[in-house]
N, C-alpha and C positions, 0 to 999 in steps of 0.2 A: 622693739618689744612685741609687736604684733606677729613677727615671724616666729617667735618662740611659743606663743600661745597654741597654735594648731598642733605643733609637735608635742607640747605638753598635754593637750587634750588626748592626742593619739596614745601617748604613753600611759595616761591615766586609764583610758579605755582598755588598752592592752593588759595593763596590770589587773584591772577589774575582771577581764575575761579569763586571765590566767588563774586568778583566785577562784572564780566559779568552777573552772575546769578541775583544779586541784581538789576542791570540795566535793565535786561530783565523783571523781575517781575514788577518793577516800570513802565516800558513802557506798559506792559500788563494791569496793573491797570489803567493807564491814558487812554488807548484806551477804556477799558470797561466803565470808567466813562463818557467819551465823547459819546459813543454809547448810554448809558443809558439816559444821559441828552437829546440827540437828540430824543430818543424814547418817552420820557415823553412829550417833546414839540410837537411831531408829532400826539398826540391824543387830539384834542381840545374837550372841554366839550360838545359842541353841537353834535359832532360825537357820543359820548357815549349816549347822550340823545336821539338822533334819533334812534340809534341801540336798546336801551332799549324800546323805544316806539313802534318800529316796531315789536319787539319780543313779547311784551305784547299784541299787537293787533292781532297777528297771532293766529288762533284758531285750526289749523290742523298741523299734523306733516309735511305735504308737505310744508305748508307755512313756518314753522320753518326751514326746509331744504333749501328752496329758500333763506331765509334771511342769513343762514349760508354761502351759496355759494356766495351771493352778498358781504358779509363781507370779505370773503377770497379773492375775486377778487378786493376789493376796498381799502384795507389797506396794509401797509408795514409789513414785518415780525417783525420789531422792535416795531411797534405800537401794533401788536397782542401780542407780549411778554409782553409789558407794561400792556395791558388790562388783560391778563391772571394772571400776578402777583398781580395786584390790586384785581381781582376777588377772588383769593385765600386768600388774606389778609382779605377781607370783609367777606368771608365765615367763616374764623376762628373767626372773631369778631362778627358774627351775634348773638350768645347768649348774649353777652354784650349789643349789640344794643337793643335786645328784653328786657333785664333787665332794661335798661334805659328808654325805651318807656313805659314799665309797670309802672315804678316809676313816670313817667310824667302823668300817668292817662289814657293812651291809652288802649283800649280793645284788646284782642287777635285777633278778626276778623279785626280790624283796622290795627294792626301791620302786620298781614299776608298779607293784601291787599297791603300795602306800600312796603313790602319786596318781594312780589311775591312768597310767600310760603303758605303752607296750615295752616289752623287754628289749626289743631291737632299738627303740628310741633311746632307752637308757644306755645301752651299749654304744650306740653311735655318739652320744654326748660324752661318754667316758673316753672313747677313742679320740674325738676331736679335742677335748680339753687336755688330754694327755699329750697330744702333739704340740699344744701351745705352751706347755710349761717347760 
C-alpha cells in the first residue's frame, strides 16, 4: 500500500498543476479577447478615413512624417495594433482585390488610384494572377 501512496500523491499534484495551468490559459485567453474587442471598438471608421485622407494628401516625406507623429500621439497602443493587423490582412488580400476589380471592369490605373499603389504594381499582379489561373 505504501508503494501506491507516493504515486497517488504525484498524480494528485500533477492533476492540480494541470488544473491551474488550464485555468491560467483560460484567463489569459479571456483577457486577450477583451483587449482585442476593446481595441476594435477604439478605432472608429472616421478615424481611419481621416488618416487615409491626410496621408494621401501629403506630398512630401516631411508631411508623411508629421502625419505619423500625429497618429502616434493621437491613438492608443491597442488602436494602433488593430490598425496594423488590419493593414497586414489587407496587404495580403490586395492581389485578390485587384483580381476582383479587374473582373468588375476597372482598369489598372483606376485600381491603382483607389488602392494607392502604382499602375505597374497592379499590372504585375494581373499578369501574375492571370498565369496562375
